[in-house]
C-alpha positions, -999 to +999 in steps of 0.1 A: -399-187-289-419-159-301-412-124-296-419-122-262-400-145-253-372-136-276-370-096-262-372-107-221-342-129-230-320-104-248-336-076-230-346-062-258-372-037-273-404-050-299-391-021-317-352-028-324-362-068-325-385-054-358-365-029-368-338-060-376-366-083-391-375-057-415-335-044-422-332-083-433-312-090-404-338-117-386-354-133-410-375-151-381-406-181-391-438-171-394-459-196-368-498-185-365-490-152-376-466-148-350-427-148-353-412-177-342-375-171-335-342-203-331-311-212-324-300-190-355-319-162-351-304-165-318-272-164-325-278-138-355-291-110-330-259-116-307-242-110-331-261-079-343-256-074-309-218-072-307-214-058-339-237-026-331-216-026-300-183-020-322-200+005-339-211-008-365-236+011-387-267-011-402-253-007-428-223-025-431-237-059-414-265-057-447-231-060-462-218-091-436-247-107-435-249-107-477-211-119-471-225-151-449-242-169-479-196-173-490-193-187-454-163-196-445-153-191-482-120-167-487-139-143-511-155-144-475-130-128-461-115-106-477-153-090-489-152-085-443-116-078-442-126-046-464-152-041-444-135-035-413-105-015-429-132+012-441-148+013-406-109+012-391-101+048-413-140+063-405-127+051-370-093+072-370-114+099-391-137+105-363-110+107-336-093+135-357-125+153-354-126+143-318-086+157-310-089+189-327-121+191-308-107+185-277-079+214-281-103+240-288-128+227-260-094+228-234-081+261-251-114+276-242-110+262-211-075+276-202-091+307-213-115+311-193-096+297-163-074+323-168-099+353-168-116+337-133-082+340-118 
């Protein structure tokens, strides 16, 4: 399928697809100067979406794709495990920051509510 049908099928934008191509995450072939997406491209796009929905960055997706050449190997699993553990650590730090922000906002909210009462 060509890019127009691809973006309709996946309800995405041309800019998003082109960005993923530029970043090397999608590698469609060119037919008569137009991108042609095969089953592997559709599968890759679904995987990209799932990983992005988990909050993974483009940098991390590139690492995972690079590991794909060793698909099913212990080396790939160890590398992906490290990537996921690093992401878990990043998310934990973000949660700590958000928890502190929430507590501060709750205190201010309570103080304002008391001032209004």
